[in-house]
C-alpha positions in Angstrom: -41.1 55.1 41.4 -42.5 51.5 40.9 -39.3 49.2 42.0 -40.9 46.1 42.6 -41.6 43.2 40.6 -43.6 40.0 41.4 -41.1 37.1 40.3 -41.9 33.6 39.5 -38.3 32.1 39.4 -34.5 32.7 37.9 -32.3 30.3 35.9 -28.5 31.3 36.3 -26.2 30.4 32.9 -29.3 30.3 30.7 -28.5 29.6 27.0 -31.4 29.5 25.2 -33.0 33.0 26.0 -31.0 35.3 24.1 -27.3 35.4 23.2 -24.5 34.1 25.6 -24.6 33.2 29.1 -27.9 35.0 30.8 -29.3 35.6 33.8 -32.8 34.7 33.0 -35.8 36.2 35.3 -39.2 34.6 34.7 -42.2 37.4 36.1 -45.4 36.4 37.3 -48.6 36.7 35.4 -49.7 36.5 31.5 -52.9 37.2 29.6 -52.6 34.0 27.2 -53.5 30.8 28.1 -51.8 28.5 25.6 -52.6 25.0 25.1 -49.0 24.0 25.7 -47.8 26.4 28.1 -44.6 24.9 29.6 -45.0 27.1 32.7 -49.0 27.3 33.4 -48.0 28.3 37.0 -46.9 31.7 36.0 -50.5 32.7 34.5 -51.9 33.8 37.3 -51.3 37.4 37.8 -51.6 36.9 42.0 -48.6 34.9 42.7 -44.5 35.0 42.4 -42.3 36.5 45.2 -42.4 40.3 45.5 -39.0 41.7 44.5 -37.4 44.8 44.8 -35.3 45.5 41.4 -32.0 46.4 43.7 -32.1 42.8 44.3 -32.1 41.9 40.9 -29.2 44.2 40.2 -27.4 42.8 42.5 -27.9 39.3 41.2 -27.0 40.5 37.9 -23.7 42.1 39.3 -22.9 38.8 41.4 -23.2 37.1 37.8 -21.1 39.8 35.5 -18.4 37.8 35.0 -20.0 34.9 33.3 -21.7 37.1 30.9 -18.7 37.9 28.6 -19.1 40.1 25.4 -22.9 38.6 24.6 -24.5 37.6 27.6 -27.0 39.5 30.3 -29.7 39.5 31.3 -33.2 38.3 29.7 -36.8 39.1 31.6 -39.2 36.2 30.4 -42.3 35.0 32.0 -45.7 34.8 32.1 -45.6 37.8 29.7 -43.1 40.3 31.3 -44.8 43.7 30.0 -47.5 43.2 32.0 -45.0 45.0 35.0 -44.0 47.1 32.5 -44.0 50.6 35.2 -41.4 48.6 37.5 -39.5 46.7 34.7 -38.6 49.9 33.0 -36.8 50.9 35.5 -35.1 47.6 36.3 -33.7 48.0 32.6 -32.9 51.5 32.7 -30.7 50.7 35.9 -29.1 47.6 34.2 -28.1 49.9 31.1 -26.8 52.4 33.0 -24.3 49.9 34.6 -23.6 48.6 31.2 -25.6 45.4 31.1 -27.1 43.6 27.8 -30.7 43.6 28.0 -33.0 41.0 26.7 -37.1 41.1 26.9 -39.1 37.6 26.1 -42.4 38.8 25.3 -45.8 37.6 23.0 -46.5 41.2 21.8 -50.0 41.2 23.2 -49.0 44.5 25.6 -48.0 47.9 24.2 -48.6 50.3 26.3 -46.5 53.9 27.1 -44.9 51.9 29.8 -44.2 49.2 27.5 -42.8 51.6 24.8 -40.3 53.7 27.3 -39.3 50.1 28.8 -38.2 49.5 24.9 -36.2 52.1 25.1 -33.7 50.2 27.6 -34.1 47.1 25.6 -31.2 45.7 23.3 -33.1 42.4 21.9 -36.9 41.2 22.0 -37.3 37.7 21.5 -41.0 38.1 20.2 -43.0 34.8 20.3 -45.3 34.2 17.4 -47.9 31.7 18.3 -49.5 31.5 14.8 -49.9 34.1 12.1 -53.9 33.4 11.2 -55.8 35.3 13.6 -58.2 32.5 14.4 -55.9 29.8 14.9 -53.8 32.1 17.3 -57.5 32.3 19.4 -57.5 28.4 19.6 -53.8 28.3 20.5 -54.1 31.2 23.1 -57.7 32.1 24.0 -57.2 35.9 22.0 -56.4 36.9 18.7 -53.2 38.4 17.4 -53.8 41.5 16.0 -52.0 43.6 19.2 -49.1 41.0 18.4 -48.6 42.0 15.0 -49.0 45.6 15.8 -46.2 45.5 18.3 -44.1 43.4 15.7 -44.7 46.5 13.3 -43.7 49.0 16.2 -40.4 46.9 16.9 -40.0 47.0 13.0 -40.3 50.9 13.0 -38.3 51.7 15.8 -35.6 49.4 14.4 -35.2 47.2 17.8 -33.5 43.9 16.9 -35.6 41.1 17.2 -35.5 37.1 17.3 -38.6 35.7 15.8 -39.9 32.4 18.1 -42.6 29.8 16.7 -43.2 26.7 18.5 -44.1 24.0 16.0 -46.8 21.8 17.2 -48.1 18.9 15.1 -51.3 19.5 13.9 -51.7 22.8 15.7 -49.0 25.4 14.1 -47.5 23.4 11.7 -49.6 24.3 8.6 -47.4 24.5 5.4 -49.8 27.2 4.5 -49.4 29.2 7.8 -45.5 29.0 7.5 -45.5 30.6 4.2 -47.8 33.3 5.7 -45.6 33.9 8.6 -42.8 34.2 6.0 -44.6 36.4 3.7 -45.5 38.7 6.7 -42.2 39.0 8.3 -39.7 38.9 5.0 -39.1 42.5 4.8 -38.7 43.6 8.6 -35.0 44.0 8.4 -34.4 44.5 12.5 -35.3 40.8 12.6 -32.4 39.1 13.0 -33.4 35.4 13.0 -36.2 32.8 13.6 -36.1 30.1 16.1 -38.0 27.2 15.7 -39.1 25.7 19.2 -39.8 21.7 18.9 -43.2 21.1 20.7 -42.5 19.3 24.3 -44.6 18.2 27.1 -42.2 18.9 29.9 -44.4 21.3 32.0 -47.0 18.6 31.5 -46.6 17.7 35.2 -47.2 21.0 36.1 -50.9 20.7 35.0 -51.6 17.4 37.3 -50.3 19.4 39.9 -52.7 22.3 39.4 -55.5 20.1 39.1 -56.0 21.2 35.5 -56.5 18.7 32.4 -53.5 19.0 29.7 -55.5 19.6 26.7 -53.1 18.3 24.2 -52.6 14.7 25.8 -52.6 13.0 22.3 -50.4 15.6 20.5 -47.0 13.8 19.8 -43.7 15.4 19.7 -42.0 16.4 16.3 -40.6 14.3 13.8 -36.7 15.2 12.4 -38.9 15.4 9.1 -41.5 17.8 10.2 -38.7 19.9 11.6 -36.8 20.0 8.5 -39.5 20.9 6.7 -40.8 23.9 8.6 -36.9 25.2 8.4 -37.0 24.2 4.5 -40.0 26.8 4.2 -38.9 29.6 6.4 -35.3 29.7 5.2 -36.1 31.6 2.5 -37.9 34.5 4.3 -35.4 35.5 7.3 -31.5 36.2 7.3 -31.2 32.9 9.8 -33.5 30.1 10.7 -32.8 27.5 13.5 -34.3 24.5 15.2 -33.3 24.8 19.0 
């Protein structure tokens, strides 16, 4: 049994990564290289602290009283499914103990281990970078065929999903792309909501620390009008749309 995870960091009492108050575990490693990544230090596969899943379970138990009826544990990254062999063991044990599990994923990895992991997952936060393959490659370095395949798999298995979409001026805010996003997912009954995430530069200083250029240096933050328009375009397609 694989019972070791490479953990980048933790957030206790998180409120932005799933319902209620949550323990958020950020794992190391990602195959995307998103232009606006807020945690570029999580991208390399090497790094993080090797951690026994028993230690994460103990941390969850110590915070259980704060989770209430909605909260629980969210595992994010990096891309957590790259550590699916150990992560599925963590989620299996968490579910056995009555915790609510949430997976924050870019959907670009759908192995047999990931499919087993999803059997113990209550909610998937599925990050859609762009609906058009060519623009998805501009943003992440790869196209989105696997992401869309994963979305279909989640639909077919009726696994609850919250879609997340970062609205980057000039990069992912094209009206035709937002409409295409809605058209693609409008009949997915397992999608409970769409979260529009405003573009920010909170991770910019990390690029400086890593000695890497921040390629969106001249990209402005969203205006209120841009966020309102995106919500207006997407609301007809989803049960619930919110701007975070």
